[in-house]
N, C-alpha and C positions, 0 to 999 in steps of 0.2 A: 638732465638734460638744464645747461649753461642759462643763465638770465637772457642773455643777448639772445640766446639760441630761440628762446620762449617767444620774444617780440619779434623774432622774424617769421616766428612757424603762422602757418596759413590753413588754417582747417579746412580748406576748400580743394587744399591739394590732395586731401584724402578721395574725393570724389571724383579727381579727375583722372583720366586712364594714365597708365604709368609709361616714360617714355622709352621709346624701343629704339635698341642701338643698332643701326642696320648692319648686315650681314652679308659679305662676299662668298661666292666659290673661291677655291682654289687645289690646284693642284701641287701636292708637294713630293720631290723623288727622291726616295734615298737612294742614293750610289752605291749598291753591295760591292762594287770591286774595290771601293778605295776605302774600305772600313777595316780591312785587314789587319791593321796596327792596334786599331781597338777592340776587335776580337780577341787577340795577343793577350792585352793587357787586361782586361775585362773576365775573358774568360778560361782561355788556356793558362796562362800563368797563376790560377788559382787552383788546377785543378791536376797534380803530378802525373795522374796515369792517360789524361787527355793531351796526347803527342800534336794532332792537328787537327783543324776545325777552321771550315770554309763554307761561308752562307752568299747561295747563288739563289738563284729564279726563272723558270722556265714555264709557258703555258698553265700561268695562273697558282703555280704551287711555289713555295718555299723550301729548298733543299739543302740540307744541312751533311756535307762529307765530310770526312777526316780520317784519323787513324787511333785506335785506342790500344795502351799496352795494356798485355795479360801476364806479367809477371808475378803479380800477387796471387793469382790463382794457380794452385798445386797440380790440377788436370791438365790446366794449358801448358806447364812446364814439363808434365810427363811425356805431353803429346808432340814437345817443341815448338810450341805455339807462342811467340812472344809478343805480337802486336796482329789486330785485326781494321781491318776496313769496315766504315758503317757508313750507311747510305740513308737517310731518314727524309721522307718526302710527306711537306706540310699543306694542307690548303684553307688556308682563311675561309671562316663561316661567319663570323661574326664582330662586330666592333662595341661593346657598350662601357660607355663612362671611359672613353680613349684607352680601351683596355681590347687588344685585339686576341680573338680567340682562333687556334689553329689546330684541325683535326690531322692527326697522326695519320695519312692516308697510305704507306710504305714504309716498310722495314729493311735491310739486309744489312746479313753481317758476313764477312770472309777473308780467310789466312790472308796477311800481307805476302807468304810466301806461297808461290805455285806448287801444287800440289796435284798428283793423279784422283786422289781421292780427297776433298776438302771437308773435314769434320764441323768446322767452325759452319760453314754454309749449309749443310746437315742439320747442325745441333740446332742452330738459329732458327730452321722454319718449323721446328718440333718444342722446344722451349723458349718461353720471353725472357729468358734470365739475363741474356746480352744486352738486350731491348732496354730492360730497366736499369742494369747498370749503367750503360752508355747515356742514358737520360737523364738519370740520377746525378753524373759528374759532369753534364752540361749545364743542367737545373741548379745544382746546389752552387757552382761557382758564381751564380748574378742571380737571388733571391729575389733583390729589389727587381729586375727585370723579367725573370722567367718563371712560372711556376705551374704546376699540374693542377685545372679543375675536378670539379667532382666527376665529370665524364672520362670514361676510361679512355685513355691514350690523346689528349686534347691538352694543349700546352695553351697558356695564357700570355701574352706578352703587355707588361706594364707599359706603354707609350706615354704616359703621366709624368713616369721618370724623367723623361726629356725636357717635357713643356716644362715642368716647374724647373728646370735648372736654366732658364731664362724666365725669370721673373715678370719682366713685360708683356710678357705674353701667355702666361699660366693663369688661369681659368678662363681664358677667351676663345680659345681653340677646341671646336669639336667636331672629331676627326669621325667620320659616317661610314666609312669604308675601304678599304684597300683592296691594290689589283697588285699581282706578283706576274712581271714576265721580264723577258729580255736582260737580264742580271741587275733588275733593280726592283723597286717595291713603290707604286704611286698609293698616294693616301688623297680621296676628297676629303676637306676641309671646309667647315664654315666658319667663319671667324668677323667679328665685330672688329677688329683690330689688324695694323698691318703686320705682316710676317716678317718682314726684312731682318729683325733682330735674331730670327733664327736661324737666317744666313751668315749673320756677323758673328753667332756664336759658336756654329758648327764648322762653317766653313762652305764657301761654293764647290768645295773637292767633295762635301759631302752630302751634301742638300740642296736643292732647285727646286725654286717655287715659279707656278705659271698662274697668272689669273684667269679664270674662267668666267665668261660670259652666262648671263644666267639664261639668254634662250639656248644654251648652247647641249648638246646631248652629253650628258656628263659620262654614264657607263662607257660609251662608244669613244669619245674623248681620251677617258684612261687608258685606255685598250690601245690608242694611237692608230684609232681608226675613221677620223673625221678631223 
């Protein structure tokens, strides 16, 4: 401690209650329809076998759909399967330390070519090989954003990564839970700082922020029912 700091030090401050920074509630909306370019550069371009990936939401679920190339697998080449469609349904179950945990509740794969008998659709039901391969391709492209938890088929989304891009708000935002619907993701946030820098950094075409009064029913508000 510097000498000047020592003279200013008041031991009575140790007995006084710590100053509490008042926090407010906000609804932060992520507009999924407008993040296609980000998905392309951050995920698709990093994985040669991942041809397309689209993220949307409906009825409380986050939905991943796209096309995955199968030319690397000799069995697929033998059967004439060049690529497969995939559809993954995620259900947000928990937000902890600004990391969202999403349970995989649905997974489907099928051949991109119409066939009388779709071997890929049948094989995907009895063997989770395609499931793990597709998920690995998506996850390994952005390890700073996406990872599997210790629970089977649960994906963790590191939302702190985005918050840390804006130093003025990093560490001052607590994401309590999220809701997925209407091709958007709604985050319920507690913060002791103004969130405008978040919009300034990412742009209003990607993020929208609404202040929530303390007496509002937050869960109903997030679902757009109040």
